[in-house]
PyMOL commands that place a pseudoatom at each C-alpha (Angstrom):
pseudoatom trace, name=CA, resn=MET, resi=1, chain=A, elem=C, hetatm=0, pos=[10.356, 4.842, -15.132]
pseudoatom trace, name=CA, resn=LYS, resi=2, chain=A, elem=C, hetatm=0, pos=[7.965, 2.769, -12.924]
pseudoatom trace, name=CA, resn=THR, resi=3, chain=A, elem=C, hetatm=0, pos=[7.196, 0.126, -10.882]
pseudoatom trace, name=CA, resn=GLN, resi=4, chain=A, elem=C, hetatm=0, pos=[4.034, -1.905, -9.975]
pseudoatom trace, name=CA, resn=VAL, resi=5, chain=A, elem=C, hetatm=0, pos=[2.972, -2.360, -6.462]
pseudoatom trace, name=CA, resn=GLY, resi=6, chain=A, elem=C, hetatm=0, pos=[2.323, -5.971, -6.061]
pseudoatom trace, name=CA, resn=LYS, resi=7, chain=A, elem=C, hetatm=0, pos=[-0.042, -8.057, -3.815]
pseudoatom trace, name=CA, resn=ASN, resi=8, chain=A, elem=C, hetatm=0, pos=[1.895, -8.526, -0.748]
pseudoatom trace, name=CA, resn=LEU, resi=9, chain=A, elem=C, hetatm=0, pos=[4.968, -6.838, -1.521]
pseudoatom trace, name=CA, resn=PRO, resi=10, chain=A, elem=C, hetatm=0, pos=[6.550, -2.821, -1.267]
pseudoatom trace, name=CA, resn=THR, resi=11, chain=A, elem=C, hetatm=0, pos=[7.665, -1.132, -4.154]
pseudoatom trace, name=CA, resn=LEU, resi=12, chain=A, elem=C, hetatm=0, pos=[11.264, 0.255, -3.856]
pseudoatom trace, name=CA, resn=LEU, resi=13, chain=A, elem=C, hetatm=0, pos=[11.291, 3.604, -5.683]
pseudoatom trace, name=CA, resn=HIS, resi=14, chain=A, elem=C, hetatm=0, pos=[15.002, 4.474, -4.228]
pseudoatom trace, name=CA, resn=ASN, resi=15, chain=A, elem=C, hetatm=0, pos=[17.365, 2.090, -2.694]
pseudoatom trace, name=CA, resn=ASN, resi=16, chain=A, elem=C, hetatm=0, pos=[20.172, 3.624, -0.523]
pseudoatom trace, name=CA, resn=ALA, resi=17, chain=A, elem=C, hetatm=0, pos=[20.888, 6.191, -3.407]
pseudoatom trace, name=CA, resn=ALA, resi=18, chain=A, elem=C, hetatm=0, pos=[22.307, 9.276, -2.490]
pseudoatom trace, name=CA, resn=THR, resi=19, chain=A, elem=C, hetatm=0, pos=[19.869, 12.291, -2.349]
pseudoatom trace, name=CA, resn=GLY, resi=20, chain=A, elem=C, hetatm=0, pos=[21.828, 13.879, -5.346]
pseudoatom trace, name=CA, resn=ALA, resi=21, chain=A, elem=C, hetatm=0, pos=[23.449, 17.130, -5.884]
pseudoatom trace, name=CA, resn=ALA, resi=22, chain=A, elem=C, hetatm=0, pos=[22.046, 20.385, -4.202]
pseudoatom trace, name=CA, resn=GLY, resi=23, chain=A, elem=C, hetatm=0, pos=[18.620, 21.240, -5.870]
pseudoatom trace, name=CA, resn=ASN, resi=24, chain=A, elem=C, hetatm=0, pos=[15.028, 22.262, -5.323]
pseudoatom trace, name=CA, resn=ASN, resi=25, chain=A, elem=C, hetatm=0, pos=[12.064, 19.713, -6.455]
pseudoatom trace, name=CA, resn=LEU, resi=26, chain=A, elem=C, hetatm=0, pos=[13.810, 16.524, -7.075]
pseudoatom trace, name=CA, resn=ILE, resi=27, chain=A, elem=C, hetatm=0, pos=[12.297, 13.337, -7.714]
pseudoatom trace, name=CA, resn=ALA, resi=28, chain=A, elem=C, hetatm=0, pos=[12.590, 9.891, -6.224]
pseudoatom trace, name=CA, resn=SER, resi=29, chain=A, elem=C, hetatm=0, pos=[14.157, 7.315, -8.874]
pseudoatom trace, name=CA, resn=ILE, resi=30, chain=A, elem=C, hetatm=0, pos=[11.052, 6.152, -10.178]
pseudoatom trace, name=CA, resn=GLU, resi=31, chain=A, elem=C, hetatm=0, pos=[7.272, 6.310, -9.374]
pseudoatom trace, name=CA, resn=ALA, resi=32, chain=A, elem=C, hetatm=0, pos=[5.201, 3.919, -8.025]
pseudoatom trace, name=CA, resn=ASP, resi=33, chain=A, elem=C, hetatm=0, pos=[1.626, 2.420, -10.075]
pseudoatom trace, name=CA, resn=LEU, resi=34, chain=A, elem=C, hetatm=0, pos=[-0.268, 1.299, -7.027]
pseudoatom trace, name=CA, resn=GLY, resi=35, chain=A, elem=C, hetatm=0, pos=[-2.341, -0.753, -9.274]
pseudoatom trace, name=CA, resn=GLY, resi=36, chain=A, elem=C, hetatm=0, pos=[-5.885, 0.587, -8.214]
pseudoatom trace, name=CA, resn=ALA, resi=37, chain=A, elem=C, hetatm=0, pos=[-4.711, 0.873, -4.296]
pseudoatom trace, name=CA, resn=THR, resi=38, chain=A, elem=C, hetatm=0, pos=[-6.586, 4.144, -2.605]
pseudoatom trace, name=CA, resn=ASN, resi=39, chain=A, elem=C, hetatm=0, pos=[-4.180, 4.321, -0.033]
pseudoatom trace, name=CA, resn=ALA, resi=40, chain=A, elem=C, hetatm=0, pos=[-0.472, 3.432, 0.552]
pseudoatom trace, name=CA, resn=THR, resi=41, chain=A, elem=C, hetatm=0, pos=[2.244, 3.659, 3.286]
pseudoatom trace, name=CA, resn=ALA, resi=42, chain=A, elem=C, hetatm=0, pos=[5.511, 5.218, 2.398]
pseudoatom trace, name=CA, resn=VAL, resi=43, chain=A, elem=C, hetatm=0, pos=[8.688, 4.050, 4.150]
pseudoatom trace, name=CA, resn=LEU, resi=44, chain=A, elem=C, hetatm=0, pos=[11.393, 6.097, 4.171]
pseudoatom trace, name=CA, resn=ILE, resi=45, chain=A, elem=C, hetatm=0, pos=[14.766, 5.356, 5.741]
pseudoatom trace, name=CA, resn=VAL, resi=46, chain=A, elem=C, hetatm=0, pos=[17.448, 8.061, 6.075]
pseudoatom trace, name=CA, resn=ASP, resi=47, chain=A, elem=C, hetatm=0, pos=[21.109, 8.143, 6.503]
pseudoatom trace, name=CA, resn=ASN, resi=48, chain=A, elem=C, hetatm=0, pos=[21.913, 11.622, 6.477]
pseudoatom trace, name=CA, resn=ALA, resi=49, chain=A, elem=C, hetatm=0, pos=[25.023, 13.612, 6.300]
pseudoatom trace, name=CA, resn=ALA, resi=50, chain=A, elem=C, hetatm=0, pos=[25.933, 16.233, 8.651]
pseudoatom trace, name=CA, resn=GLY, resi=51, chain=A, elem=C, hetatm=0, pos=[23.541, 18.802, 8.657]
pseudoatom trace, name=CA, resn=SER, resi=52, chain=A, elem=C, hetatm=0, pos=[20.059, 18.353, 6.744]
pseudoatom trace, name=CA, resn=ASP, resi=53, chain=A, elem=C, hetatm=0, pos=[19.837, 16.820, 3.555]
pseudoatom trace, name=CA, resn=LEU, resi=54, chain=A, elem=C, hetatm=0, pos=[16.493, 16.254, 2.860]
pseudoatom trace, name=CA, resn=ALA, resi=55, chain=A, elem=C, hetatm=0, pos=[14.058, 19.169, 3.065]
pseudoatom trace, name=CA, resn=ASN, resi=56, chain=A, elem=C, hetatm=0, pos=[10.376, 20.154, 1.867]
pseudoatom trace, name=CA, resn=VAL, resi=57, chain=A, elem=C, hetatm=0, pos=[9.660, 16.555, 1.579]
pseudoatom trace, name=CA, resn=GLU, resi=58, chain=A, elem=C, hetatm=0, pos=[6.148, 15.940, -0.406]
pseudoatom trace, name=CA, resn=PHE, resi=59, chain=A, elem=C, hetatm=0, pos=[4.293, 13.083, -2.064]
pseudoatom trace, name=CA, resn=TRP, resi=60, chain=A, elem=C, hetatm=0, pos=[2.381, 13.448, -4.979]
pseudoatom trace, name=CA, resn=THR, resi=61, chain=A, elem=C, hetatm=0, pos=[-0.465, 11.482, -6.780]
pseudoatom trace, name=CA, resn=SER, resi=62, chain=A, elem=C, hetatm=0, pos=[-1.829, 11.454, -10.178]
pseudoatom trace, name=CA, resn=ARG, resi=63, chain=A, elem=C, hetatm=0, pos=[-3.367, 9.230, -12.763]
pseudoatom trace, name=CA, resn=ALA, resi=64, chain=A, elem=C, hetatm=0, pos=[-0.932, 10.182, -15.519]
pseudoatom trace, name=CA, resn=SER, resi=65, chain=A, elem=C, hetatm=0, pos=[2.368, 8.094, -15.603]
pseudoatom trace, name=CA, resn=ALA, resi=66, chain=A, elem=C, hetatm=0, pos=[5.511, 9.978, -15.984]
pseudoatom trace, name=CA, resn=PHE, resi=67, chain=A, elem=C, hetatm=0, pos=[3.564, 12.849, -14.252]
pseudoatom trace, name=CA, resn=ALA, resi=68, chain=A, elem=C, hetatm=0, pos=[6.760, 14.663, -12.644]
pseudoatom trace, name=CA, resn=THR, resi=69, chain=A, elem=C, hetatm=0, pos=[10.256, 15.735, -13.574]
pseudoatom trace, name=CA, resn=SER, resi=70, chain=A, elem=C, hetatm=0, pos=[12.961, 16.300, -11.572]
pseudoatom trace, name=CA, resn=GLY, resi=71, chain=A, elem=C, hetatm=0, pos=[14.134, 20.126, -10.921]
pseudoatom trace, name=CA, resn=THR, resi=72, chain=A, elem=C, hetatm=0, pos=[10.036, 21.382, -11.936]
pseudoatom trace, name=CA, resn=ALA, resi=73, chain=A, elem=C, hetatm=0, pos=[8.014, 22.057, -8.888]
pseudoatom trace, name=CA, resn=LEU, resi=74, chain=A, elem=C, hetatm=0, pos=[4.611, 20.001, -9.067]
pseudoatom trace, name=CA, resn=ALA, resi=75, chain=A, elem=C, hetatm=0, pos=[1.439, 21.679, -8.992]
pseudoatom trace, name=CA, resn=ALA, resi=76, chain=A, elem=C, hetatm=0, pos=[-2.269, 20.369, -8.773]
pseudoatom trace, name=CA, resn=VAL, resi=77, chain=A, elem=C, hetatm=0, pos=[-3.550, 19.675, -12.403]
pseudoatom trace, name=CA, resn=SER, resi=78, chain=A, elem=C, hetatm=0, pos=[-7.338, 18.639, -12.035]
pseudoatom trace, name=CA, resn=SER, resi=79, chain=A, elem=C, hetatm=0, pos=[-7.721, 17.075, -15.470]
pseudoatom trace, name=CA, resn=ASP, resi=80, chain=A, elem=C, hetatm=0, pos=[-5.492, 14.010, -14.674]
pseudoatom trace, name=CA, resn=SER, resi=81, chain=A, elem=C, hetatm=0, pos=[-5.747, 14.336, -11.049]
pseudoatom trace, name=CA, resn=THR, resi=82, chain=A, elem=C, hetatm=0, pos=[-2.077, 15.531, -9.970]
pseudoatom trace, name=CA, resn=ALA, resi=83, chain=A, elem=C, hetatm=0, pos=[-2.538, 16.235, -6.280]
pseudoatom trace, name=CA, resn=GLN, resi=84, chain=A, elem=C, hetatm=0, pos=[-0.226, 16.930, -3.039]
pseudoatom trace, name=CA, resn=LEU, resi=85, chain=A, elem=C, hetatm=0, pos=[-1.170, 13.877, -0.880]
pseudoatom trace, name=CA, resn=LEU, resi=86, chain=A, elem=C, hetatm=0, pos=[-2.542, 14.956, 2.747]
pseudoatom trace, name=CA, resn=ILE, resi=87, chain=A, elem=C, hetatm=0, pos=[0.692, 14.501, 5.390]
pseudoatom trace, name=CA, resn=THR, resi=88, chain=A, elem=C, hetatm=0, pos=[-0.091, 15.816, 9.243]
pseudoatom trace, name=CA, resn=SER, resi=89, chain=A, elem=C, hetatm=0, pos=[2.237, 15.184, 12.271]
pseudoatom trace, name=CA, resn=ASP, resi=90, chain=A, elem=C, hetatm=0, pos=[-0.404, 13.416, 14.281]
pseudoatom trace, name=CA, resn=THR, resi=91, chain=A, elem=C, hetatm=0, pos=[0.209, 9.453, 14.648]
pseudoatom trace, name=CA, resn=GLY, resi=92, chain=A, elem=C, hetatm=0, pos=[-2.336, 8.844, 12.028]
pseudoatom trace, name=CA, resn=SER, resi=93, chain=A, elem=C, hetatm=0, pos=[-0.604, 10.063, 9.398]
pseudoatom trace, name=CA, resn=LEU, resi=94, chain=A, elem=C, hetatm=0, pos=[2.989, 10.202, 10.354]
pseudoatom trace, name=CA, resn=ALA, resi=95, chain=A, elem=C, hetatm=0, pos=[5.431, 8.141, 12.641]
pseudoatom trace, name=CA, resn=ALA, resi=96, chain=A, elem=C, hetatm=0, pos=[9.450, 8.225, 13.003]
pseudoatom trace, name=CA, resn=TYR, resi=97, chain=A, elem=C, hetatm=0, pos=[11.817, 6.101, 14.582]
pseudoatom trace, name=CA, resn=GLY, resi=98, chain=A, elem=C, hetatm=0, pos=[15.393, 7.108, 15.133]
pseudoatom trace, name=CA, resn=THR, resi=99, chain=A, elem=C, hetatm=0, pos=[18.449, 4.923, 15.349]
pseudoatom trace, name=CA, resn=ALA, resi=100, chain=A, elem=C, hetatm=0, pos=[18.378, 1.715, 17.791]
pseudoatom trace, name=CA, resn=GLY, resi=101, chain=A, elem=C, hetatm=0, pos=[14.330, 2.796, 18.063]
pseudoatom trace, name=CA, resn=SER, resi=102, chain=A, elem=C, hetatm=0, pos=[15.205, 6.524, 19.938]
pseudoatom trace, name=CA, resn=ALA, resi=103, chain=A, elem=C, hetatm=0, pos=[12.855, 9.409, 19.476]
pseudoatom trace, name=CA, resn=ILE, resi=104, chain=A, elem=C, hetatm=0, pos=[13.056, 12.059, 16.841]
pseudoatom trace, name=CA, resn=SER, resi=105, chain=A, elem=C, hetatm=0, pos=[13.310, 15.238, 18.052]
pseudoatom trace, name=CA, resn=ASP, resi=106, chain=A, elem=C, hetatm=0, pos=[13.050, 17.539, 15.283]
pseudoatom trace, name=CA, resn=LEU, resi=107, chain=A, elem=C, hetatm=0, pos=[10.228, 16.755, 12.728]
pseudoatom trace, name=CA, resn=THR, resi=108, chain=A, elem=C, hetatm=0, pos=[8.132, 19.703, 11.573]
pseudoatom trace, name=CA, resn=VAL, resi=109, chain=A, elem=C, hetatm=0, pos=[4.935, 19.296, 9.064]
pseudoatom trace, name=CA, resn=SER, resi=110, chain=A, elem=C, hetatm=0, pos=[3.512, 22.370, 7.479]
pseudoatom trace, name=CA, resn=SER, resi=111, chain=A, elem=C, hetatm=0, pos=[1.232, 22.502, 4.631]
pseudoatom trace, name=CA, resn=ASN, resi=112, chain=A, elem=C, hetatm=0, pos=[1.564, 18.536, 3.786]
pseudoatom trace, name=CA, resn=THR, resi=113, chain=A, elem=C, hetatm=0, pos=[5.220, 19.090, 3.627]
pseudoatom trace, name=CA, resn=ILE, resi=114, chain=A, elem=C, hetatm=0, pos=[7.753, 17.482, 5.999]
pseudoatom trace, name=CA, resn=SER, resi=115, chain=A, elem=C, hetatm=0, pos=[10.000, 20.803, 6.341]
pseudoatom trace, name=CA, resn=ASN, resi=116, chain=A, elem=C, hetatm=0, pos=[13.525, 19.312, 7.330]
pseudoatom trace, name=CA, resn=ILE, resi=117, chain=A, elem=C, hetatm=0, pos=[14.394, 15.659, 7.880]
pseudoatom trace, name=CA, resn=THR, resi=118, chain=A, elem=C, hetatm=0, pos=[17.965, 16.062, 10.016]
pseudoatom trace, name=CA, resn=GLU, resi=119, chain=A, elem=C, hetatm=0, pos=[18.306, 12.728, 11.767]
pseudoatom trace, name=CA, resn=ASP, resi=120, chain=A, elem=C, hetatm=0, pos=[18.846, 9.364, 10.915]
pseudoatom trace, name=CA, resn=GLY, resi=121, chain=A, elem=C, hetatm=0, pos=[15.960, 7.095, 11.145]
pseudoatom trace, name=CA, resn=ILE, resi=122, chain=A, elem=C, hetatm=0, pos=[12.898, 5.073, 9.719]
pseudoatom trace, name=CA, resn=TYR, resi=123, chain=A, elem=C, hetatm=0, pos=[9.821, 7.152, 8.872]
pseudoatom trace, name=CA, resn=PHE, resi=124, chain=A, elem=C, hetatm=0, pos=[6.259, 6.004, 7.924]
pseudoatom trace, name=CA, resn=ILE, resi=125, chain=A, elem=C, hetatm=0, pos=[3.916, 8.329, 6.046]
pseudoatom trace, name=CA, resn=ALA, resi=126, chain=A, elem=C, hetatm=0, pos=[0.102, 7.471, 5.484]
pseudoatom trace, name=CA, resn=LEU, resi=127, chain=A, elem=C, hetatm=0, pos=[-0.847, 8.417, 1.959]
pseudoatom trace, name=CA, resn=ARG, resi=128, chain=A, elem=C, hetatm=0, pos=[-4.749, 8.779, 1.878]
pseudoatom trace, name=CA, resn=ASP, resi=129, chain=A, elem=C, hetatm=0, pos=[-6.841, 9.063, -1.516]
pseudoatom trace, name=CA, resn=CYS, resi=130, chain=A, elem=C, hetatm=0, pos=[-4.284, 7.958, -4.307]
pseudoatom trace, name=CA, resn=SER, resi=131, chain=A, elem=C, hetatm=0, pos=[-4.858, 8.021, -7.815]
pseudoatom trace, name=CA, resn=ARG, resi=132, chain=A, elem=C, hetatm=0, pos=[-2.628, 5.589, -9.831]
pseudoatom trace, name=CA, resn=TYR, resi=133, chain=A, elem=C, hetatm=0, pos=[0.683, 6.678, -9.643]
pseudoatom trace, name=CA, resn=VAL, resi=134, chain=A, elem=C, hetatm=0, pos=[2.734, 7.979, -6.384]
pseudoatom trace, name=CA, resn=THR, resi=135, chain=A, elem=C, hetatm=0, pos=[6.338, 9.651, -6.293]
pseudoatom trace, name=CA, resn=MET, resi=136, chain=A, elem=C, hetatm=0, pos=[8.103, 11.781, -3.836]
pseudoatom trace, name=CA, resn=GLN, resi=137, chain=A, elem=C, hetatm=0, pos=[9.416, 15.436, -4.193]
pseudoatom trace, name=CA, resn=TYR, resi=138, chain=A, elem=C, hetatm=0, pos=[12.236, 16.985, -2.250]
pseudoatom trace, name=CA, resn=ASP, resi=139, chain=A, elem=C, hetatm=0, pos=[14.809, 19.360, -1.518]
pseudoatom trace, name=CA, resn=SER, resi=140, chain=A, elem=C, hetatm=0, pos=[18.530, 18.287, -1.239]
pseudoatom trace, name=CA, resn=ASP, resi=141, chain=A, elem=C, hetatm=0, pos=[21.549, 20.283, -0.050]
pseudoatom trace, name=CA, resn=GLY, resi=142, chain=A, elem=C, hetatm=0, pos=[24.004, 17.912, -1.772]
pseudoatom trace, name=CA, resn=THR, resi=143, chain=A, elem=C, hetatm=0, pos=[25.915, 17.292, 1.461]
pseudoatom trace, name=CA, resn=GLY, resi=144, chain=A, elem=C, hetatm=0, pos=[26.040, 13.295, 0.406]
pseudoatom trace, name=CA, resn=GLY, resi=145, chain=A, elem=C, hetatm=0, pos=[23.006, 11.699, 2.497]
pseudoatom trace, name=CA, resn=LYS, resi=146, chain=A, elem=C, hetatm=0, pos=[21.085, 8.671, 1.450]
pseudoatom trace, name=CA, resn=PHE, resi=147, chain=A, elem=C, hetatm=0, pos=[17.952, 6.851, 1.274]
pseudoatom trace, name=CA, resn=SER, resi=148, chain=A, elem=C, hetatm=0, pos=[15.586, 4.568, 0.704]
pseudoatom trace, name=CA, resn=LEU, resi=149, chain=A, elem=C, hetatm=0, pos=[12.053, 4.748, -0.302]
pseudoatom trace, name=CA, resn=ALA, resi=150, chain=A, elem=C, hetatm=0, pos=[9.367, 2.263, -0.423]
pseudoatom trace, name=CA, resn=ILE, resi=151, chain=A, elem=C, hetatm=0, pos=[5.658, 2.299, -0.988]
pseudoatom trace, name=CA, resn=ILE, resi=152, chain=A, elem=C, hetatm=0, pos=[3.222, -0.501, 0.340]
pseudoatom trace, name=CA, resn=GLY, resi=153, chain=A, elem=C, hetatm=0, pos=[-0.450, -0.085, -1.229]
pseudoatom trace, name=CA, resn=GLU, resi=154, chain=A, elem=C, hetatm=0, pos=[-3.302, -0.874, 0.704]
pseudoatom trace, name=CA, resn=ASN, resi=155, chain=A, elem=C, hetatm=0, pos=[-7.197, -1.532, -0.184]
pseudoatom trace, name=CA, resn=LEU, resi=156, chain=A, elem=C, hetatm=0, pos=[-6.264, -3.213, -3.458]
pseudoatom trace, name=CA, resn=PRO, resi=157, chain=A, elem=C, hetatm=0, pos=[-9.368, -4.282, -5.541]
pseudoatom trace, name=CA, resn=GLU, resi=158, chain=A, elem=C, hetatm=0, pos=[-9.495, -7.462, -6.856]
pseudoatom trace, name=CA, resn=ALA, resi=159, chain=A, elem=C, hetatm=0, pos=[-8.123, -7.670, -10.339]
pseudoatom trace, name=CA, resn=PRO, resi=160, chain=A, elem=C, hetatm=0, pos=[-10.228, -7.827, -13.202]
pseudoatom trace, name=CA, resn=TRP, resi=161, chain=A, elem=C, hetatm=0, pos=[-8.480, -11.062, -14.817]
pseudoatom trace, name=CA, resn=ALA, resi=162, chain=A, elem=C, hetatm=0, pos=[-8.570, -14.678, -14.317]
pseudoatom trace, name=CA, resn=GLY, resi=163, chain=A, elem=C, hetatm=0, pos=[-5.703, -15.755, -11.653]
pseudoatom trace, name=CA, resn=ALA, resi=164, chain=A, elem=C, hetatm=0, pos=[-5.137, -12.243, -10.656]
pseudoatom trace, name=CA, resn=ARG, resi=165, chain=A, elem=C, hetatm=0, pos=[-4.829, -10.880, -7.328]
pseudoatom trace, name=CA, resn=THR, resi=166, chain=A, elem=C, hetatm=0, pos=[-7.670, -10.968, -4.879]
pseudoatom trace, name=CA, resn=ALA, resi=167, chain=A, elem=C, hetatm=0, pos=[-8.750, -8.141, -2.996]
pseudoatom trace, name=CA, resn=TYR, resi=168, chain=A, elem=C, hetatm=0, pos=[-6.996, -7.419, 0.238]
for i in range(1, 168): cmd.bond("trace and resi %d" % i, "trace and resi %d" % (i + 1))
show_as sticks, trace
zoom trace
């Protein structure tokens, strides 16, 4: 299942839904069709249960639709541009705020992966050099946490058909 990023609207991939049963390489409910956007911002809102419920959070992109299967580790595929998106721990790539604007005290990024998300909060992740589709892969310990995920496309080109969106 997929949804397309509109001109000024974010695409909601996961809405206050449980992280699911314990498992590795889980996929957010749907993938975002960026409609030609080359960059995007992921907005991840986490309501964790006791302990860490989200781990090894990664964002992936591809020119192919339905490129991700829950439970199967994603890998780069050059023929359809499937690739893991760059996430760094600097403020140009990742910002996080806890409940009531408090600081997130324990957030580690390694090899383009957010190791563990242990605190309730809102996380903004800059996604650069995207192909057409984007999704999030993660591990869950199944303790009952919930999250919402939206993708906001940036640098959309003008659509090539009459009456369609202008570039922004």
